[in-house]
N, C-alpha and C positions, 0 to 999 in steps of 0.2 A: 503494500499499500504505500503511495506516497505520500512524503512529510508534506501537513501542510504548512504553509510560513505567513506569516501577520504580517501584512502588506503594511509599509507603513508611506505613507503621501509625503513629497517634501510640500514643507508648510512656508518657506521663506522666499521670497520672490525670485532675489538671487540665484537661489539653485534650481529652481522650476526652469529660467530663462539660460542656465547654464547647462540641463539637462537636455532642453528644446536643443542648443545649439547640438550638442553631441547626440542627439538621437537625428537630426538631418545628417551629420557626418553619417552617422554608422548605417540609415537607410540609404545613402549615397551607396555607402560603400556593401552592404548586402547587395544591393540592388545589382552594380556591378557584376558582384558573384552570381549572384543568381542569373543573372541574363547574357552573362557576356563571356562564356565558357569558349575557349579556343579547343579549335581540335586535336584531339592528341593523336601524331602519328602513328597508326598501328607498321609496326616493326614486325617481321618473321622472328621467335622466337629463338635462340640461340640453341641448336638439337647439341644436346651435354649425349652423344652415345658413348663417349668411355662411362659416363657414369652410368650406363644403364649396364653393359658389360661388365662391371669390376666385378669381380669374383668373392663371394662370401665364406667368411668361415667361422662356427660357433664351437666356444669355446666346450668342452667334454667337461669342463668345470662349473659350469654353469649353472645355476638353482632351475628348477621348473621354475618357468616364466610364461606369460604371456604376452606374445606380441602385440606392439599398439600398433593399428594401421593409420599410414603415413595421410597427409594430408594431401588431395590433389596438387599437383603444379596450375596455376594459373600463372598465362603470363602476365611480364610488367604491363603490359599496356592496359590490357585487362582489368589487373588490378587498379591502375591511376584513372579507369573508368570508372569504376564503382567508387573509387573514392572523391574523385572528383562529384559523381552525382551525390551523395550523402553531402557534404560539403554546400553544395548550393541549393539542397532540400534544406538543412539548418537555417541558410540564410533567405531563402524564399519565402520558408513560414516567419520571417520577422520583419519581413516586407509587407506579405500579405496584412497582418493585423497591426500594424503601420496605420498604412491606407487604408486600412477599416478603421481609423481611429480608434484601434485598443491596444493595451499595456504588451507590447512586446516581452515574449518571456520563452524560455524554452525549460528542458526537463533535463537532469543532470543523473544520473546513478551513483548513490553512494556511496564513496569508498571508504567504507571504516570496515573496523572490528562486526562491529552491529549487523550490516549490513553482509556477513561472510556465513558461508556455511562450509560444512566437511562432507562432499558426498562419499559417504562409506564405501559404495558399490567401485569407484571406480578410483577412490582415497587421493582424491585430489580437490583444495578447494575449490568455491566455486563462489559468483557473487551473487547476492539475491536482488530484490524486486526493486527493493525500496530507489527511492527518488526524490532529488531537492529542487525545486522550481527557482528560478533565477530568472528575477523580474529589471527590466531597466527600471524602472520609475519604482522602485524600493529604494531608499537610502544605503539599504545594509548591502545591495546585491550589484546596484550598479556600477561598481567598480568592475567585480569579475565576470557583468552582462559583457562590455564592452570589452576587458584582455579578451574574452573567449571569441568573440568576431573578428576583431583585431587580428590573433593570430589564424584563426582558420582561415581568413585570408590571405598570411603568408602565405600558409600549407598549401592554399589554391594554388599559388603563385610559385611553389616552388614544384609542384606536381607538371604543372601547364608546360614547364622550361623544365622540366626534365632533369631536373638536379638535385641536389641532397646539403643539409645542410646541419650544423651539428645543433645541440642545444644551447651552446651558448652562442653558435652563431643567431639563433632563430630568435633569442634575449635581445640582441643587440639591432637585428634586426626592425624590430617590434618595438625597438625603445625612442620614446620622445617625450617634451611634452607636450600636453594638451593646448592648442592655442588658443589664446584669450583669459588661461590658467597658468599656473606654477606648479600643476600637478604633472607627475610627468607615469609614464603608461604603465612601467613598474618599477618595485622600489627596490628589488634585486632579480638574478636568476633565479633564485626560488620559487620566487612567487611565477614565473614567467614556467617554470619547468610543471608546477602542479595545475596551470592551466590546460598545458598539453597534455597531461593523461587525462584533465577533467574532458577533452575534445575525445580523446580515444574512445572513452565508453561512452562519449554522448553520439557517437556517430557507428559505434561499433564496427570500430576499424582500428588499425596498430600501427603504434608511433612511427612504424618502418613502412608502413602504407602511405603515412602521412610526407616522407623522405626524409625526417629525419633521426640524426642517429647520435648515438654517444660517443665519449673517448674510447679509444680501444684497451681492451682491461683484461689482459686473458691470455696464455697462449696452447698451442697443440704441439707435438709432434709421435711420428711414429707410422707406423705400416700403412696410412692409407693414402692417394694422391685425389686433392680436390679441386676443382676449376671455380676461380673465382671471378666472377664477373669475366670469363671466358678465355683466363689467365690460368695452366697449367700449374698448379702448386704438389712438388713432388715434398711429402712432410719427412720422409725417410733423409731429405738431403738439409737439413734445415740450420746445422751445427750448430753452435750455443744459444741461441735467441731463441729459435722457435719460430713459428708460423703462428702471427700476429692473428687471434680470433675479432673479426671484424663483429660489428655493434651490427650490422644487418646481416643473416647468416640465411635469409628466407632461399627458398630452389630459383626462384629466378635469378639467384644473383650467385649463391651455392652452389654447385653439383658435388657427388661425388664419384669419385673414378675407382680403381682399382684398391678394395681393400681386403688385405691378410689378416688385419687384426683379431684377436679373441675375445677383446674388452678392452673396455673404455678406464682406468687408474686416474681419478679428480683428484690434486692434492689442492691443501685451501694456500698453500702459499707460493710467488715464484723460485723462496730459497729452497723450499725444498724439493719442487722441479725442477731446480737446474741439477739438486744431486742425483736425482733417479735419470735426465737427461745424459749426466757425463759418464755417468754407471752405465751408460744405455742401457738401460732396465727395459724402455719398448722394444727393442731388439732382441734380448735375450728370452722374453715371455711372450712378445708377440702381443702386444698392444700399440695400444691410443695413450699419449700423458696429456692430459689439461691443467690449466689450475688459473683459478679465477682472482685470484691478487686479493685476499676475503672473500667477502661474499658474493659469488659471481655476478658481473652485472646480467642482462639482460640476453648480449648475443651470446655469452658462455651458455647460458642454460638452455635458449634455441638451441646451441650446438650440440650440445648433451642431448638431449628432447630427440635430435634427429637422427644421429648415431643411434641409439635405443633404437625409436620407433621404423626408421627407415631401414637400416643394417643388421638390427636384430643383437646388438652388442649391449652386452651385460655394465651397469655402470658402477662402481666401485670404488667409495669416497673414504680417501685417508684426511682426517680432520683434528685439530687440538680434541684435547680432553679439558673442554671446559663448555659454559652454556653457549657460549657464542660459536663455535665451531658445531655442537649441537645443531645450535639453527641454522645455521649454513645448510646442513643436513636435510634439515625439514625442508626450507625453501628449494633445494633441489627435488628434492621428493614430492615433496605437498604441493609445492607452490608457495607464493609473498600474499600475505593476508593482504597488503594495500594494492598489490595489484593481480588480485584471484580473477581480475576475467581476462588472463593469460596462460591459468596454468594448466590448460588443455593443449596449450601449445610450449609449452615448458617443462611441465611439471615431469618426473619420470616415478612414478609410484614403485619402480622395479627394483629403486636404486639401493644397494646395501652400502652398509656403513661398515669398513674396515677396521678405524683404529685413528687416533690410541685412543686407550677405555684406561678407566681405575686402577683396574687389576693388573695393568701392565708397571703398575712399580714393583709389585711383589715377584708378578711372572716372568719380567726381562732382568731383575735384580737391578734398581737403579738406582741411585745414590740419592740426599737428600738436600744435593746440590739444585735438582730437577724439580723441588718443588714450588709451587707459588701460590702464598697460602690467596684462599677467597674471602673478597670483601662482601658487604652486606650488598653492594647491586648483584655480584653473580650468584649470591643464594635465593634471593628475587626473582631473578631471569631464572634458575633453574626449575624453580619451584613453577616458574608458570608455565614453562615447556611441556614438564612435567603431566600438567593438566588439560594439554593439549587434546582436543579429542584422539587424532590422531597415535599420542603418545601413550593415552590412558588406558587401552588393551593390551599392550604392548610390554608382555612381564621382562623382557630382555632391557628394555628403556630404563621400565622402573627402578630396576635392580641397576642397573649403569649412574643413574645420574643420583638413586638412595646411596650409593658406595662413593660416588663423589662427594656430595656433601657429609658423610661420615668420615670420609679423608681429612675435611676442611682444604683440599688445596687441588691444584688445577695443572694441567703441563701439555707442553706444544711438543708437537713434533719433533722438533726438532732436541728434545730432550735424550731420544734414541741414539744421539751423536756421540754421548756420553759413554756411550757401548763400546761403539767405535763408530770412524765416518761415515763405512756403505753398510751399517749394521740394517737401518732400514730398508736400503733396498736390496742386500744378496740374503739375512736372515726374514726381517720383522714381515713384510709383505709378504717374499715366497711361503714362509710357513702358511698365515692367514690363507693364503689362496688354496695351497693343498689342503689345507684342511676344513678347509669352507664354513670359517669362522668369521661369522658378520653380524651386524646386530640390523638387523627388518624396521 
């Protein structure tokens, strides 16, 4: 049920006049958006023949799993046309209400924990049906209303020009002082980023379809060839740096070629990833190595999802033994609470947690030097995670979190270096894989 919003009319004459001037500009921009669509040239989509002919190998170590169907590949031109139609419909609705002398508004799905639910059958987070009405002639909402129209117009311009822009670039492209006022369109980039997420859920589209990308953060190496915007990338020959996973990993940009890997090992940090890469773990154990520099960005999560869904590769996660490592696993497995609308194309419900774990202190005979005392924030976060619906009925996770709290300390993956510089690559992870010792 849509949340009712109390409407407050501007009483001051200056405020009404200012809103009137802005409305005229808003109507003009929205009208141009609705009626001035440029034709998007239809080009033949590049054939990723290599992507179809790549061999697949499934690891004999992988637990029984349900392979999820991959999304059908839609050409970039088709996606652009769909995106333009949705932006123009939003603008047309605003224009039609304005011309009818009715208050312009649109409804934005609520991006909050209160509007999130856990789908037990599919084991992913989903957004509910609650919405918030955003009105121009409401003093509490006018700013966000105009910001939404402004950024929607900017996204339309990007799509029509067949160009992309970073989140930072989008902020600057839309930043200016409103004529006749001292009011800036955005106080900072955080405000702009939030509005772009509102546009995603309002249009039922994706940031990638709006031609907006985030900073590259994440790396990959291993037994796979990918085609990035037509360029062939052999991830077996990436040196010490690896292949930088792009922000946009959609099938019309990234295709998979020859894949010989049996599984994907995702590690939390680039420092740990570098140890695995230098030790050629991916070559010895026939896998793909990825890292997300902490909580993986959307591009990395999308890549993991596609590697699993399209190539059937199991995803194993090597993360820190602390509430933040547990949360990162939760985001990879079930999806993000704030971005629940993205879960179906990002979450990997079959992902497994290798470690590091609370009992590794005794199991691996580690020294007291690796202990990092839990603080109050850590304890509170751990208890919150234990109460997540997707962890509540998981006995292994309940034992793990209880053990960590009982220990009173947390540990990083790097703690294993105290055993030997390559202990994690030569002993710890191979043993976990061989024994099928995971948390699910």
